[in-house]
Each structure stands twice: as structure tokens, then as C-alpha cells.
N, C-alpha and C positions, 0 to 999 in steps of 0.2 A: 100239582102248583106247575102254573106255566112259568116257561122262561122267553126271556123277549130278547132281540136284539137288534140293529140297527145295521141295514144296507144301503151305502149311498149308491145311487145309478150312476150322476154324473158330475162331476165339479164345476162343469161350467152351468149346468142347468140348476145347479144344488136344490135336486130333489131327493128324497132320502123316502126307503119303505123301513117304517118300523113294523113288527112281528113278532106273536106271540105263539107259540106251539100248544095246540088246543089238543090234539091226540095221538101220542106217538106209537105207534105200531111197528117202528124200525125194527127190525130183526136180521144181522148180520148174515143169518146160516139160511134163512126163507130165501125160495127163490122168487118172491113178491113180498114186499112190507111197505109201508106208508108212514107218512106224517102229514096231519092235516095241520096249515097253518091258519092265523087270522091276523092282516094287516091293515094297515093305511100306508098311502103315499102321500106326503106332505114338503114344503118347503124347509129347506135347514134353516134352521132358525128363526121359524115363526110356527113350532109346533103346538098343537090346542089337543087338550085330551078330548075336547067335543068331538073332532075328527074321527076319534073310535066310534060314535054311533054311528057311523058310516063307514065300519070295517068291513070289509070283504074276506072269503075264505077260501083258500086252495090246496091243494094235496102235490105232494112230491112223493114218486115213487121211487123204489129201490129193487133192482136185481141183485140176490147175495149184499154184500155190501156197496155197492156200486149205483149213483145217482142215474135213472134212467131220465135221458134227456130228450129222446124224440118222440116225445107225446104231445097231444094236442093240451096246452096251458088251462085248466080249466078254474076261473075265476068267478065266484059267486055269492050273493048273498049270506048264504049259508049252505055247508056239505051236509049231503043227507048220509044214508047208510050206504056202510061200502062192502061191498060182499067178494071175498075172495073164492074164485075156483082156481083148479089147478094151474092154469096156464094164465087165467083173465081175472083183473079186479072191475068191478062194475060199481061206479058211483050214480049214488039216486040224488 
């Protein structure tokens, strides 16, 4: 079951990201783990269910229990297979 969350980018821009967890491979004991998210950006107060038709996906990575923030942000219509090797994660 997916869980959802809302993150407001900026109060002055009145934009927010609505997202849900699609695939949770987070493991605080693993050297590398990840979570795949699906989301949409919408103007606050003008949310539309139809926006989810154009939702994009992204992956967030973790080193043990820490979020990895110094990676290129991948945003795509769909995230493919994720391969984990000892020190590398490959997203297809």
C-alpha cells in the first residue's frame, strides 16, 4: 500500500509536491538502499486528481540511515529496474 505526503516548496510560489511511495527498499543497515516515489507538482488550492495522469517518478538513495544528497536527481515518467552492486546502484 502506498503512503502519501505533501511538501510545500515555497509559500510565496504556493506550489506543493504531492507524492506517494511506490517501492520501498530502504534499509538502515544496508550500505546502499533506495525508495521510489511518484509525484506531481500543483498550485496549492488548485489540486486536481487529473494531474496524477502526468505524474513523474524519482528515486532517493540512502547510505545506511542517511539520505544521499550529492547525486544527480533523476525524474522520469517511469523508473525502470534498479540494480545494486557492492558500491553502485544503476537505474534503468
